ROVOLUM-668562 format. One record per atom (N, C-alpha, C): y, x, z. Coordinates in steps of 0.2 Angstrom, whole numbers, plus 5000, padded with zeros to 4 digits. Atoms other than C-alpha are relative to their C-alpha. Example, Ala and Ser with C-alpha at 12.3 -4.5 7.8 and 13.67 -1.06 7.14 Angstrom:
// ROVOLUM-668562
499450045000
497850625039
500650045000
499449964999
499550685036
500549965003
***
This chain:
// ROVOLUM-668562
500650055000
563259695050
499350045005
500549954992
562259855060
500149995007
500150034992
563059815075
499549945002
500150084996
562459615074
499150005000
501049964998
560459705070
500050035008
500249984993
560759815085
500049965005
500050044994
561259675098
499549944997
500650025002
559759575088
499450035006
500349954995
558759715095
499950005009
499949984993
559359735111
499749925005
500150084995
559159535116
499449984999
500750005000
557359545110
499750035005
500549964997
556859675118
500349995010
500250044992
557559595139
499749944999
500550084998
556659435131
499750035003
500750005001
555159525130
499650055005
500249964995
555359625147
500149955007
500050064995
555659475154
499449975003
500550014999
554159395149
499550045002
500749964999
552859535151
500149995009
500150014992
553459515171
499949955002
500350074998
553159345172
499349974999
501049995000
551359355166
499950055005
500149954996
551059515175
500149965010
499749994993
551859425192
499549955002
500450044997
550659305203
500349965000
499850074999
550659135207
500749985004
499850014995
551459145223
500750065000
499449985002
552859265217
500549994997
499750055005
553659125212
500749985006
499749994996
554259105228
500450065004
499549945000
555059255231
500550024998
499750035003
555859225218
500749975002
499450065000
556859095224
500250015005
499449974998
557259165238
500550085000
499449965000
557959315231
500749984997
499550025004
558959215220
500349955007
499550054994
559859105235
500250025005
500149984988
560559165251
500049955004
500250054995
560359005258
499250005003
500949994999
558459025256
499850015004
500149944995
558359185265
500549995003
499650044995
559659125277
499349945004
500550054998
558558985281
499350025002
500749974999
556959075282
500050025007
499849984992
557759145298
499649945005
500250054996
557458965307
499449984998
501150025002
555458955302
499750034996
500749965002
554059005295
500349994993
499650005009
554459055273
499449934999
500450055005
553758935264
499550034994
500549975006
552358945251
499949964998
500150065005
552058865235
499250034997
500650015001
550358855234
499849954998
500450055002
548758755228
499949955005
499850074993
549358585240
499849944996
500150085003
549558435228
500749984996
499350015004
550458355215
500850035001
499250034998
552258365212
500149945002
499850075000
552258185214
499749975008
499750034993
552558145232
499949935004
500050054995
552057995243
499849934994
499850055006
551757895226
500649984996
499250005003
553657915219
499950054994
499949965004
553557965203
500450054996
499749945004
554358125194
500449954995
499550005004
555958075185
500250054994
499949985006
556158145166
500550035001
499649965001
557458285165
500350044991
499849975007
557658295147
500949994998
499249985001
559758275148
500150075003
500149954998
559558415158
500450015008
499849984991
560258355176
499349995004
500250024994
559358365191
499749955003
500350004999
558258265197
499849985010
500250024990
558258165219
499749984998
500550044997
556758105225
500249985007
500050014994
556858015239
499650015004
500950014996
555058025244
500150075003
499849944997
555558215247
500250015008
499750014994
556558175260
499649995006
500450014998
555258105269
499950065006
500849964996
554358265274
500750065001
499549914999
555358395286
499750055000
500549965000
554858555290
500550054997
499749925005
555458745283
500049994996
500750005005
554058725270
500649934995
499850055005
554858635254
499549945000
500450065000
554458485251
499649994991
500549985008
553658535232
499650035000
500349964998
552258595229
499550034991
500050005004
551558675212
499150035000
500749995000
549858665206
499950044991
500449955003
549258825197
499949994994
500250005008
548758845178
500449954994
499950045006
549858715170
500550044998
499349984999
551358775161
500449954993
499550065001
552758705154
500750025000
499649975001
554558765150
500549955000
499650064996
555858645159
500950034995
499449985000
557758645151
500249985005
499350014996
559358625163
500650054999
499350005001
560758635158
500150044993
500149965006
560458695140
499750085003
500549935002
559358845148
499249965000
500850005003
557458875145
499949995009
500349984993
556758885164
499150004997
501050015000
554658925163
500149955005
500750054993
553258835173
500350025004
500049964996
553658885191
500650035003
499449935000
555258955190
500349945004
499350014992
556358935207
500750014996
499349985000
558258925206
500349975007
499850024997
559558875217
501049974996
499450025003
561258775206
500550005004
499550014993
561958725221
500050045008
500350004993
562058765240
499649985003
500550034998
560758715249
499749934997
500350025004
559758645236
499850044994
500249965004
558458705227
499549954995
500550055009
557558665208
499650044999
500649945004
555958715201
499849944993
500550045009
554958665183
499650025002
500649974999
553458615186
499649944993
500450065007
552458525169
500750004997
499550055004
553958505160
500549955004
499450044995
554958435174
500450025006
499849974994
556258485185
500149945004
500450004993
555858455202
500750005005
499549964991
557658475216
499749965003
500150024994
557758465235
500450025003
499350004998
559058455245
499550065009
500249984994
558758585259
499749975010
500150044994
557758515276
500350065004
500049964996
558358585291
499849965009
500350014993
557558605308
500349935006
499950024992
557858495323
500150045007
499649964994
559058595336
499949985009
500150034994
558458575354
500650015007
499549964992
560058665363
500549985000
499450054996
561458615368
500650004994
499349985006
562958725357
499250024995
500349985005
562358735339
500750044997
499749995002
563458815327
499750024992
500449975006
563258835306
500450094997
499849955001
563559015300
500250034994
499750035005
564759025285
499250054995
500649985007
563359055268
499449965006
500350015000
562158965278
499949934996
500050065003
561358795274
499949965008
499950054993
560958745294
500150045005
499949944991
561458785312
499650025000
500449954993
560758895325
500349985005
499650034993
560858875342
500550075003
499849934993
562058985353
500149985004
500150004993
562159045367
500549985004
499450034996
562858995384
500350035004
499549934993
564259105395
499349985006
500549994995
563259155409
499949955005
499750014992
563959075423
500049924993
500150095001
563658875412
499450014998
500650044996
562558785419
499449974992
500349975005
560958755407
499949914998
499750105002
561058555399
499750004993
500750055004
559658445390
500450034990
499750025008
560158425370
500249945001
499950074997
560258255374
500449975004
499950034995
561058255388
501050024997
499249974999
563458265389
499950055004
500049964996
564058395393
500650005006
499650004994
564858415412
500749964998
499150015000
566658335416
500249994992
499950015005
566358255399
500449994996
499450064997
567758175388
500049945001
500050084999
567458015391
500049985006
499950004991
567658045411
500750055001
499449994999
569058155408
500449984999
499950065005
569858035398
500150044996
500049975004
569858175384
500049954994
500450015003
569558115366
499750034996
500449955005
569058255357
499350025005
500449954993
567358325363
499950064995
500049935004
566658485356
499750004995
500150045006
566358495340
498950034998
500650024998
564458535345
499549975002
499850074999
564258395351
500049944994
500050045006
564758295335
499650034995
500349965006
563858415323
499549985003
500350024999
562358375333
499949935000
499950085002
562758175333
500149994997
499650045009
563258155315
499050064999
500450015003
561558235311
499349995004
500750064995
560358145326
500049944996
499850065002
561257975318
499750024994
500049985004
560958045302
499349994999
500549995002
559258085302
499349925003
500150054997
558857925312
500049934999
499950085006
559457795298
499650044994
500549985006
558557875284
499050045001
500750024998
556757895296
499850074996
500449944999
556658085296
499750045004
500349934992
556158145313
499450015000
500749994997
554858215317
499649975003
500150024998
553458175321
499750065005
499649954995
553158245340
499350065001
500349935000
551558365335
500350054998
499549935004
552558445319
500350075007
499549974998
553958475331
499650055007
500349934994
552758555346
499750054998
500449965006
551958655333
500750064997
499649955002
553558715327
500650015007
499949984993
554258725345
499650085001
500249904995
552858885350
499950014992
499949945004
553058975332
500450005000
499449984998
554758985337
500150025004
500049944993
554459055355
499450034999
500549925001
552959175347
500750034994
499449965001
554659265339
499950065004
499449944995
555159425345
500449995001
499150004998
556559435356
500450014998
499849985004
557059565346
500349954993
500150035004
556859465330
500749955002
499650025002
558059325338
500750025003
499449994994
559459435345
500350044992
499850005006
559559495326
500349964996
499650035006
561059405317
500450024996
499449975002
562359435307
500850005003
499450004994
564059475311
500549954999
499750095000
564759315303
499849965005
500350044996
563659215315
500150045007
500049994993
563759335330
501149995000
499550035001
565859305325
500149935002
500150114998
565559085324
500150015008
500350024996
564759115339
500450035007
499449964997
566259225350
500749945004
499350055001
567559095342
499649965006
499850064997
566658935349
499750005006
500349964991
566059035368
501050005002
499450004999
568059045367
500249944998
499850075001
568358865361
499849955006
500550054991
567158785376
500350035004
499950024995
567758895386
501149965004
499550035000
569458835384
500049945001
500250065000
568858665383
499849975009
500450024992
567958685400
500750015006
499150024994
569858755407
500449954999
499550055002
570758605400
499749955003
500350024998
569358515409
500249985007
500049984993
569458575426
500850005002
499350014997
571458585425
499849915002
500150064999
571158395421
500149985006
500250024994
570158365436
500350015004
499549974995
571258455446
500549945000
499450035003
572658365441
499949925003
500050044998
571758205444
499949985007
500450064990
571058205461
500650055004
499249994995
572958295466
500349935002
499750065001
573458115459
499649985006
500050024997
572258035470
499950005006
499949994996
572158125484
501049975004
499350064997
574258065484
500149955000
500350084999
573857905482
499749985006
500350014994
572957905498
500050025006
499749984996
574158005506
500949935000
499650075002
575357855500
499749945004
500550044998
574157725505
500350025009
500149984988
573857785526
500849995002
499150024998
576057805525
499949935002
499850085002
576257605518
499549985007
500450074997
574757575530
500550015011
499749974993
575657665546
500649975000
499350055001
577357565542
499749965002
500550075000
576257405539
500249975007
500250024992
575757415556
500550025005
499250004995
577457495564
500249945001
499650025001
578257365558
499749925001
500650084999
576657205563
500250025009
500050004992
576857295581
500849975001
499249995001
578757285578
500349925002
500350075000
578557095573
500049975008
500450024992
577457075590
500449995002
499450014991
578657135603
500549954999
499350065000
579957015595
499849975001
500550054999
578756885595
500049985006
500450004994
578156915612
500849985006
499149974998
580256935618
500249954997
499750085001
580756765610
499549965001
500750084996
579056645616
500450025010
500049994993
579556735635
500749984998
499250014999
581656715633
500049904999
500150075003
581056525625
499749965011
500250054995
580056495642
500350025004
499749964995
581156575652
500849925001
499650055003
582456455645
499749935003
500150085000
581456285645
499950015010
500249994993
580756335663
501250015004
499350014998
583156345667
500049925001
499850085003
583256175658
499549955005
500550054995
581556085670
500350025006
499550004991
582656175687
500449964999
499350015002
584156105680
500049935001
500150095002
583655925676
499749995006
500350024992
582655945693
500349975005
499550014995
584055975703
500649954998
499750035002
585155855693
499749905001
500350024997
583755745696
499849975008
500250004994
583955775713
500549955003
499550014997
585555735717
500449944996
499550085002
585755565705
499549945004
500350044995
584355495714
499749985006
499749994991
584855425733
499149914998
500350104998
583355295738
500149995007
499750064995
584255135747
499749964998
500150055002
584154985744
499949944997
499750055005
584854865734
500750024995
499149985004
586155005727
499550064998
499949935005
585955135713
500650035001
499349945001
587555255715
500050074998
500249935002
587855415707
500350025007
499849994994
588155555720
500950014998
499149945001
590255605724
499750074996
500049935002
590655755711
500849995001
499350005000
592255755704
500549944998
499650064998
592755555704
500250015005
499350064996
594255465711
499649965005
500050084997
594155355727
499849934995
499750095001
594755215716
499449984995
500450015006
593355245703
499049975003
500750034998
591855225715
500249975008
499750044995
592055105730
499550045004
500549974996
591555165747
499349935001
500450045000
589955115753
499849975007
500250004992
589455005770
499650045003
500349984992
589155045786
499049994998
500550044999
587454945785
499550044993
500449975005
586855045767
500150085002
500349945000
587155205773
499950035005
500349984995
586255225788
499149984998
500450025003
584955135774
499650094996
500049955000
585255285765
499650055004
499949984999
585055405777
499850105000
500049955003
585355565766
499450044999
500450005004
583655525758
499750034994
500149975005
583455655745
499349994992
500549995003
581755625737
499349945002
500450074998
580255485736
499650035008
500649984992
579155475753
499550044999
500649974999
577955585756
499349974997
500550025004
576355545746
500149964994
499950025005
577255465734
500150064993
499949965004
577155535716
500549954994
500050025004
578155475700
499950024994
500449965007
577855495683
500349944994
499950045006
578755445666
500449935004
499950044996
579055265673
499849955004
500550024995
577955225686
500050065006
500049994993
577855275705
499149965004
500849994995
576255305715
500050005007
500149964997
576055295731
499349955004
500850024996
574355245733
499850035008
500249954992
573655295751
500650035004
499149934996
575355385758
499949965007
499650004995
575255285774
500549944999
499550065001
576655155770
499949935004
499950084996
577355015781
500249964998
499650055004
578454925770
500350034993
499750015006
579254925754
500550064999
499549955001
580055115748
500649984998
499450005002
581855095746
500350054995
500249925007
581755145727
500749964998
499750035002
583055115717
500350034993
500249975008
582455165697
500349964997
500250065005
583055045686
499549974993
500349965005
582055115674
499349994999
500650024998
580555095681
499449944999
500650085003
578954975672
499649975007
500950024996
577554995686
500150045008
500149994995
577355015704
499550005002
500650014996
575855055715
499950035007
499850014992
575755025734
499150005004
500750014999
573855005735
499650075006
500649994996
572655055749
500550025007
499749974993
574355065764
500049945005
499950034995
574954955778
500549965002
499450035003
576254855771
499949935004
499850054998
576654705781
500449954998
499450025000
577954635774
500450004995
499750015005
579054595758
500749985000
499150015000
580954575761
500349964993
499750045009
581954475747
500350054998
499549935003
582954635744
499650065000
500149915002
581354775739
500149974994
500049985006
581354745724
500850014994
499349995007
583354745717
500050074999
499649925007
583354945714
499750034994
500849995005
581954915703
499749934996
500050065004
582254755691
499649994996
500250005005
581354805678
499250015000
500450015000
579854795683
499349964998
500450055002
578254755673
499349985005
500950004996
576554795686
500250025006
500249994993
576354795704
499549995003
500849994998
575054815712
499950025008
499949974994
574954805731
499449945004
500750034999
573054755734
499750085006
500250004993
572354795751
500450045003
499649994995
573654805761
500149975007
500050074994
574154685777
500449954999
499750055006
575154565764
499849935006
500150084999
575354385777
500349964995
499750044999
575854245769
500550005003
499350004996
577154225783
500550074999
499549985001
577754375778
500450054992
499849995006
578054395760
500849954999
499350074999
580054315760
499949964993
500350015008
579854175745
500549994995
499649955008
581254275733
499950075000
499949895000
580454455736
500049984990
499849985006
579854425717
500449954995
499850045006
580954295709
500650044995
499749965004
582154435704
499950044991
500649995004
580754505693
499849974995
500250075007
580754415676
499750044995
500250015003
579954535669
499250055001
500549984997
578654555679
499349964996
500350015003
576954545668
499449985004
500550004998
575454585680
500350015008
500150034991
575254555701
499550015002
500650024999
573954605709
500150035009
499950014996
573854575727
499150005005
500749994997
571754585732
500050055006
500249944992
571154655749
500649995004
499250004992
572654575761
499849935004
500050074994
572754415772
500249964998
499850045002
573554305761
499549945002
500550074997
573354115767
500249934992
499850045004
574154045753
500550024993
499849935006
574954115734
500749965000
499450024997
576454165735
500749954996
499550045004
578154075731
500350024995
499749955004
579154095717
499950034996
500049935005
578454205705
500249994995
499750005006
578954245689
499949974990
500450045008
578854125672
499550044997
500149965002
578554295666
499450034999
500749974998
576954335675
499449974994
500350015006
575354345662
499450015006
500750014996
573954385676
500250015007
500050004994
573954355693
499250015002
500950004996
572354435706
500449995005
499750044992
572354355724
499250035000
500650014997
570454415725
500050035007
500249974994
569654455743
500949995004
499750024996
570954345752
500149955006
500350084995
570954195767
500549944997
499750055002
571754085754
499649925001
500150054995
571353915762
500049944993
499750065003
571953815747
500650004994
499549995003
573153775732
499949934998
499850035000
574053655731
500549994992
499950005011
574853545713
500650024998
499549995001
576453625714
499850114999
499949934998
575853825719
499950034991
499849965005
575853885700
500349954994
499950045006
576753745689
500450055002
499649955004
578053905686
499850044994
500149965002
576753995678
499849994995
500450005008
576553955660
499850024997
500349945002
576254125655
499449975001
500649974999
574754145663
499549974997
500350025005
573454185655
499250015005
500949984994
572054295671
500249965006
499750004993
572154205685
499050035004
500649994997
570854285696
500149985010
500050044992
570354185717
499650025002
500349994997
568954275720
499750035007
500350014995
568154285737
500649985006
499450024995
569254185747
499449915005
500550064995
569154005759
499949964992
500050075006
569153875740
499749965001
500650045000
568253735738
500549934997
500050055004
568453575730
500449975005
499450054993
569253495748
500950034999
499549994998
570653595748
500350034992
499450005006
571253605728
499849984997
499750085001
572153485723
499750014990
500450035003
571353415707
500650024992
499650015004
573053425696
500550075002
499749944998
573453605704
500050044993
500249945006
572953695685
500449974995
499850045007
573853555675
500750054994
499349995005
575453665670
499450084997
500549945001
574153835667
500049964991
500249995006
574353815649
499750044994
500449945004
573853965641
499450055005
500649974998
572654015653
499450004998
500549975004
570954095647
499750025004
500349974995
570254165660
500050015009
499850044991
569754095677
499550035003
500649984996
568754175692
500049975007
499950044991
568354065708
499450015002
500849984998
566754165711
500250035008
500049994992
566354195730
500449975005
499950054993
567054045738
499549955001
500450054992
566453875749
499749934989
500150045005
566253775728
499349965003
500650055000
564753625730
500249984992
500150035005
565453575713
500550024994
499549995002
566653625697
500449975001
499250024998
568253605702
500249954993
499850035003
569053475693
500950014995
499149975006
570853485678
500050065000
499749965004
570353635672
500350014993
499750045004
571453665660
499650014994
500350005006
571053655642
499950044995
499749955003
571353805634
499650065003
500549974999
569953885644
499450044998
500549995005
568954005639
499350055003
500449984996
567954085651
500249995007
500450014991
567254025669
499550035002
500549984994
566654115683
500249975008
500150044993
566054015697
499450025004
500249974996
564854145704
500149995005
499750024993
564254135721
500249975005
499850064998
564753965726
499249995003
500750094997
563553805733
499849944994
500050075007
563553725717
499349974999
500650055001
562253585718
499949974995
500150015007
562853515703
500349984994
499550015004
563753485687
499949934996
499750085002
564453295681
500050014993
499650035008
564853235665
500650045000
499549985001
566553235667
500450085003
499549934999
566853435677
500150024994
499849975008
566953505658
500249964996
500050035006
567553375649
500549994994
499349955002
569253455647
500050084995
500249945003
568553615644
500050004991
500649985006
568053615624
500050054997
499949915003
568553795619
499550055005
500349974996
567653845633
499250074996
500149975008
566653995626
499450045004
500749964994
565754105643
500149925008
500150054993
565053985659
499550055003
500549964994
564254095674
500249955005
500450024994
563353995687
499850045006
500549964998
562254135694
500349965008
500050044993
561954095712
500349975003
499950104998
562253925714
499150005004
500450035000
560953815721
500149954994
499950055005
560953715705
499249984998
500650035005
559353615697
500149964995
500050025009
558953555680
500249945000
500050114998
558853365686
500849975005
499450004995
560553405696
500550014994
499849965006
561253475676
500049894996
499950095004
562153295667
499650024994
500149985006
561453265651
500550054994
499449935005
562953305642
500750025004
499449954996
563853415655
500450044995
499849945003
563853535640
499750004992
500450005010
562853455623
500850014998
499450035009
564553415614
500150064999
499749955000
565253585616
499950064996
500249955005
565553675600
499850065001
499849925000
566053845607
499750035004
500249974991
565053885623
499450044996
500649965004
563754025615
499950045006
500149964993
563554105636
500049965005
500150044994
562854015648
499750055007
500449954990
562254115667
499749955004
500550044996
560954015676
499650035005
500349944995
560354165683
499749985007
500050004990
559654155703
500149935004
499850054998
559853975705
499349965003
500550055001
558453815706
499849984998
500350045002
557953795694
498950014998
500850005002
556053745689
499850014996
500149975008
556053735670
500950014997
499549975002
557053795657
500649944999
499750055004
558553655655
500049944993
499950025005
558653545643
500949944999
499350035001
560253455634
500650074999
499549955001
560953625631
500350024996
499450015007
562353655619
499850064996
500450005009
561853655601
500250095000
499749945000
563153825600
499750065003
500149964993
562153905614
499550084995
500549925006
561654115608
499950045007
500349984995
561354175626
499949995006
500250034993
560454115641
499850045006
500049954995
560254195658
499849945005
500250044993
558954135666
499950035008
500349964997
558154255677
500250005007
500250034992
557754245697
500149935002
500250054997
557354075696
499249975002
500550005000
555653985699
499649944994
500250035008
555253935679
499550025001
500650035001
553553875677
499849974993
500350055005
553653785662
500950024994
499650005007
554553795644
500149954997
500150065005
554753625637
499850014993
499949985006
554553625619
500549964998
499450035005
555753585605
500750005006
499250014996
557253655619
500350044996
499549985005
557753755606
500349984995
500350035010
557553665590
500649984997
499450005005
559253615590
500750035001
499349935001
560253775592
500249994993
499849955007
561253815576
500850045001
500549985005
561253945570
499450045006
500849964994
559853995587
500350015006
500049944995
559754085602
499650054998
499749945003
560154255600
499250045007
500549974997
559454325618
499949975006
500550074997
558254215631
499650065005
500449944996
558054315648
499649965005
500250034996
556854255659
499450015005
500349964993
556254395672
500149965008
500450014992
555554355688
500349925000
500350085000
555054185685
499650005004
500849994998
553354105689
499649974994
500350035005
552954075671
499350034998
500949994999
550854065668
500049994992
500150015006
550154035651
499849914999
500150085001
550053845654
500749995000
498950045002
552153835653
500050024995
499849975007
552153925638
499549954992
500450055008
551653815618
500150024996
500149985009
551553845601
500849955000
499550044996
553153725606
500650015002
499549984999
554153825615
500650025002
499649995005
554953915604
500249994991
500150015006
555053825591
500749984999
499150005001
556953835583
500150065003
500049954998
556954015591
499650034998
500749975002
555554095580
500750044994
499849975002
556954145568
500950065001
499249964994
558554205580
499950065002
500049964994
557854275595
500050064998
499749925000
558454465596
499650035006
500549984992
557854485615
499949975002
500450044997
556554425623
499950035008
500149974990
556254465643
499749955003
500450024997
554754395649
499550035005
500449934996
554454545662
500149955006
499949974992
554054535682
499749914999
500250064999
553054345678
499349985001
500750014997
551254285681
499549974991
500450005006
550754275660
499250044999
500749965001
548854325659
500050014993
500050015009
549054305638
500650024998
499350005006
550454365624
500049914999
499650065002
551354205622
499750014993
500150035009
550954085606
500550004997
499250015008
552254125593
500050035000
499849945000
552554325597
500250024993
499849965006
552154365579
500449974995
499650065003
553154245572
500550024999
499149995000
554754305577
500050054997
499449975004
555654405563
500250075003
499649965000
556954465570
500050035007
500049984994
556454495587
500050105001
500049935003
557154675590
499650035011
500349984995
556654685611
499649955002
500450064998
555254615619
499750025008
500449954993
554654665638
499549925003
500750034996
553054595644
499850035007
499849974993
553054705661
499949985002
499950054995
552454655674
499649935004
500350074999
551254515673
499450005001
500650035001
549554475672
499650014996
500349985003
548954535657
499250014999
500849975002
547054555651
499849994994
500050015009
546554505635
500750004996
499449985007
547654575618
499749974995
500550035008
547054475603
500450044997
499749975003
547454565589
500550014994
499550045005
548654455580
500649985004
499550054990
549454415599
500750054995
499349985002
551154545591
500150004995
499850005008
550654565572
499549974996
500250065002
550354435561
499350024991
500149965005
548854495547
500049984994
499650045006
549454385534
500250005000
499349985002
551254445535
499950084998
499749905000
551354635529
500450034998
499249974998
553154645532
499950065006
500449984994
553154745545
500550005005
499650044998
554054705560
500850035004
499249954998
555854765569
499850005007
499849984993
555454765586
500050105002
499949964995
556154915595
499650025004
500450014993
555354895610
499549955001
500450054998
553754835617
499950005006
500449974992
553454855637
499549975002
500450014998
551954815641
499650025008
500449984993
551554905656
499949995005
500150024995
550854865675
499849934999
500650074999
549554735670
499650034998
500749984998
547754745667
499849994993
500549995010
547454805648
499850045001
500349945000
546154905645
500150024993
499649985006
546855005631
499450044998
500649985004
545455105626
499549924996
500250035003
544754915620
500449984995
499750015005
546154895610
499950034992
500349995007
546054865591
500450024996
499449945002
546855015580
500449944994
499550055006
547554845571
500449965003
499850024997
548454795586
500950005001
499249975001
550354875583
499950034991
499849985008
550054905565
500549984996
499650015004
551454805561
500950055004
499249954998
552854925572
500050084997
500049945003
553555065564
499750055004
499949964997
553755185577
499449995005
500750054994
552155165590
500350055006
499549974991
553455275604
500149945000
499450074998
554255105604
499749945002
500650024994
552755045614
499750025006
500249984993
552555075633
499349955003
500950034997
550455045637
500250035007
500049994996
550655145652
500450015005
500950014998
550255115667
500049955000
500450094996
549054985670
499950005006
499950014997
548654905683
499050015003
500650015002
546654905680
499850074997
500349924999
545555075684
499450004996
500749985007
544255145671
499550035002
***
């Protein structure tokens, strides 16, 4: 019993002593007890100014109510975490009293204690308020948390380490060198930054600058006063950092060596490839050179063989004697051996190409004795050949084309059977010789015969009998006329399509022309009239050329060609016409009347034509304003494409020009045009553009200054109009 009483007295004495100390302590000493009660708070004070518990604000920060802790559990309020710095997130309002119950222990008002590391609790007016100790944000690259502390501290770098900002990665960071592990300080700092960013606890810039200034004001000696544990951690971190850097250096060196080795390998491979390419190029050049030599050798052998095989003889093709017996090759007759004369090649001036031999202007006086059965073409133009013997072409029986133009051949010098054996001959040109008649016995295969510029003085009824395949016959520049050409001379020419009889002496169109004829050329003759029966058989005629004759419109029979349904082109230029001929064929498209004495275009002269005349050339005539009226071009307004009225005596633009909607080319130059009406070219009542491509009005008497701006408004391009020069003087 006595022991129990003694124990009670001792407990009461201790309790009274404690109450006396609390009553005598000023309010600001509570912060000292708190710091003394926990090592964490004391070490934390080294990183910033000491926390002060003074009369600031009530414990209800940010409007967040304090939760009651009647059950003894500490209450953590988020609003406290939003306040950063080394100062505590709570404040004590002096003068209030009230004990707090925490885990069965009674705490007096303003009492501060640390139930767990880095957590500080406060009894305020009967309520327990606990807060995490907030660590400052460090701007150093390397940090470490000493043992027993709540917050990390800056680590000093090695003397040779470069200065690195806290937000920048270390040199040769793992993501560059391929290492996966980052330095511990970097990971700690990154985690802290992410955590602070997520919770919105970033200090304002002004508070950060104030804290940085307070830290810089600390004595230098205080900065280096660190506990042994902290120094040990710094040495350990420094050693670890050195090891990491050394690992990075080794790795970087290894990668650099690998890169250098790869470069050397690539260079060696390139050199090997270059060597191989050079070898291949050299081999290709050698191969091409060898192939060229082989080709040259083959060509030389072929030439030698050809020289050995080709012998120029009259009528026999014979191989040279090699290894054959006398029985295989009969002996050559003596005359033929003399003809051979040992000639191994063509005469001088002759060339051979494929299947053609050309001996033009080679001063030959006779047909060379060729023996080439495969020969297709032979040209002997421009020589002095006077005769063609019967055996001239025996060695070349497959000829298809022979040109004997501009020689001195006469009809007496040509053997009657010279061309008889040429059964494949299709073209024979003998222009520019002295022939008096068409050669006899021409092959029936002949399709084209030209005997221009000779002295042909007649064509008998049987001269062309065998030429049923003849398509083109040219006999221009001879002495032919209706008097020496038999009316039955052309009756055998069933396929004749082109007949040229220009530069002869015809006064009328020859009779008996074949029905198959398509084009007839009789220019530069003496033709004065065209009778009704002249062209009555040639119903397929398409082109008739009668320029440079002596025709008058009154000498052209009304029924001469009006019924020809295929006749599209007539050339009557340079005759003696005084007006455009009437009774022209209705199918006419192209009419040339240049160089006559035409002074009038009769009305409705083109009205019967269908589809209509398209090309009308009346240049160099005597047309004036009285010779053309509004009906002159009737029936041609819709069809005319080209109209040439230049070099006439027109004093104004002919009527009806503005109505020609298809007109592309209009020539009115070199006339006497003075007046130019506004609607002469462009119809003001028609809004469509003109189709004119060229309009020539130069060399007239037009005062271009007086032209209306709308005179050529329908012409798309003004560059199409030629107005200068004019004969008028301004």
